[in-house]
N, C-alpha and C positions, 0 to 999 in steps of 0.2 A: 343547128346540125353540122356535124362533120361528115363530109362525103366519104372519106376514106373508111372511117369507122363503119359508117353505114354499109358500104359495099362488103366490107369484110364480114360483117355480122349475117348480111343477107345471103353471101356465099356458103358460109358456114352451114347454114340451114335448107340449102337446096336439096340435099339428099333426103332429109327429114320431111320436106314438103312433098317431094315426089312420091316417097313411101306412103304418107298419110292419104295424099290425093288418090293413089292407085288404090289403096284398101277402101277408100269411101266409093270409089266408082265400082269396084267389085260388089262391095255391100249393097249399094243402092241397085244396081243392075240385076244382082242375082234375086234379091228378095222381091224386086217389082216384077221379075220374070214369072213369080207365081201368081200374080194378081189374076190371070185369066181363070185359074183354077179355083180361086177364092170367089170370084164374082159369078162363076157359073153355079156354085154351091151357096149362094147367098143365104137362101132361107136356112139351110143346115147349119152354116157358120153361126148365124144369129141365135139359132136354138143352142147349139153347144155353148157359146159364150154365156148365155142366160143361165145354164146350169151351174157354171163356176160360182164359189161363193162371192158375194158382192164386195167384200174386202180385198179378195184377190184382184178382182177386175178394176177396183179402183187403186190399187199399188201400181199396176201397170196402164193405167189410163184407159183401159178397155171399155169402161163404162160409158165413155162419151165418143166411142168409136163405132162407125159402120163400115166394116171391112169389105163390104160389097161396092163401096164406091171408091173412086179412083183417088179423092183426097183423104178419105177415111182410111183406105189402106196405107197411102203414104205416110200419113201421120203417125201410124204404128212404126213404119221403117224409120221415120225420123227420129224418133227417141233414141235409137242406136247411133244414128248419126250425130246426135247432139253429145251422146256419151264419147264417142271418138274425138269429137271437136273439143270437148271438155278437156280430155287428156292431153292433147295436142297443144292446146292454149295453156294449160298448166304447167307443161313441161318447158315451154319458151318463157314462161313468167318465173318459174324457179330458177331457171338456168340464165335469165339475163344478166346477172351481175355475180352470182354465186360461182359459177365455173372458174372465171378468171381469179377469183379470190381462193378457191380450192386449189388452183394450179399454181397459185403464187406468181401470177403474171399482171396482176392489176395494178401493181405499183408501176410496172413498165408503161402500161397504158396511160396513166394519170401524170406521169414525168413529161408526157408531150404537152405542147402549148395549146391545150384545150381546157376548158372548164368542165367540171364533173356534170354540170347541167348539160352542156353540149353532149358528153358522153351518154347520159342517160337518154337524151332525145334521139341521139342517132341510134342506140340500141333498140328503143321502143319502136321507131318508125321501121326499122328493119324487120322487126318481129311482127309488127302490124301488116308489113307488106307480104311476108311470108304466109300469114293466116288468111289474107284476102286472096291469094292464090289458091289456097284450099277452098276457101268460099266459092270462088269462081267455078271451080271445077264441081263442086256440089251443085251448084245452079245448072250448069250444062248437062251434067248426067242426069239429074233429076228431070228436067224437060225432055231429054232424049229417051228416059225409061218410059215416061208416060206416052210419049209419041209412038214407041215400039211396041209397048206392052199393053196400053190402055184400052185397046180393042175400039177405039174411037168413041169410047163413052165421055159423055159431056161432064165437064168440071169448070169451076170458076177459076180462071187464070189469076185474077187479082187476090184471091185468097192464097193460092200457091205462092205469089210474089211476096205476099205479107209474111208467109211462113218462113220463106228463105231469106228475107230480109232481117229476120230476127237474128240470123247466125252472127252477124258482126256485134250486136249487143251481147250475145251469149258469149262470143270469143273474148271480147275486152273484159268482161267480168272475171273470167278465169285466168286471164293474162295478169290482170292488176291484183286479184288476190294472191297468186303464186308469187308475184314480184314482191308484195309488202310482206308476206310471211318470209321469204328467204332473206329480207333484209332485217327482219325481227330475229332470226335464228343466227346464232354466232357464226356457225359454218355448216354448209351442207355438204356432206360426203358425196350424195348422189341424188340427182333431182327425180329419177324416176318412182321410187317409193312415195315421194310427197305428190308427185302429180298424180300418181293411180290413186292414192289415198283422198285426194281432194276430188277427183273426178268422180269416182265411185261412192265417195261419201256423199256428196251432193244428190246423186242419182238414188241412193238408198234413203235418204231423208225425203226425197220426193214421194218414193213408195209409202213410207211411214205416214206422210201428210195425207196421202190417199186413203190409207186404211183408217186412221184415227180422226181424219178430218180436222187435224190440228192447224189453227190459222198460224200460230206462232212457228210451226215448221215450214209453212208455205212462205213465210218471210225470209227464211234462211237459204232456201236453194232456188237457183236460176231455172232449174227444170221445171218448177211450178211457176216462176215469173214469166217463163215463155214456153208455156204448157201447148205442144203441137196441137193436141186433140181439141183444146179450148179454142185455140185460133181458127182452127178449120171450121168448128161448130159455129162460132159466132162470127167469123170473117172480121175479127177485131182482135186487138191486143187488151189484155187486162192492164189498163193504163197506171193505176196506182201501183201495181207490182213492177211493171216496166220501169217507172220513174224511180222506184226504190233501187232497182238494179242499176240503173245508170248513175244514180247519186252514189252508190256504194263503190262503183267503179270509179268514178271522179275523184271520190275522197281517197280511195286507196291509192291512185296514182300520185295526187297531190301529196300525201304523206310519205309515198315512196321516195319523191324527189327530195324532200325535207330530210329523211333518214340517210339517203346516199350522200347526199352533199356534206353532211356531218359525220359520215360514218368513218371509223377507225380502220383503214384498209391495212390488211395483213401484207408484209413486205418479206423479200428473200433475206434471210440473216446471213 
């Protein structure tokens, strides 16, 4: 790792980290502040959900949720947290090496006495540090929101920890997939459309897998690998899907290193 590259990359993302962290604080705090209303009308809520088509409930994971409980309600919010985290991580993955190439500054960086492997490692660690800060913010606001708006209702802290611990696996998946796609594409003009496409695309696949019960679709989307409602319901991960998620992330990172080391970097003419 090169310290200067790491610090430069980390500082570049600080504004983005603060923006995403603040957005997630608002999202979790606002939605969980509605929990007392839902919990007081638990019977009516369950009856209302039962009237929706089974396919619609499956698409949003509502078939496995009890919105009258602390963790059941939080698992519903967590889906939207995951969506935000997927777009953030995808953005960092797509922009990790492509931004310098599109701005034609990569050749200047690679002219320094550092190897490409060091450059990639420094950039990856800076991105992971940035994602970890957002991760920690989600942890803090989640426990705080439950303490403030949970009305003292009992819940299993271990299950909540298990759910929150899944964030890092989730983030690394989108970071690695974004990175490898950016290296397979000749040049990215803008990372935002790709990041939004990857994040929302995975979310939509999760909905389709719920509607059709298609096992093949479940294998493709991390929203199903780390299904919040299933984790809360069973207090455990679906280990085959989690291991698949981790394997895809590791292979993507390894291939990304291989592609970057052999990549033809565009230079200023």
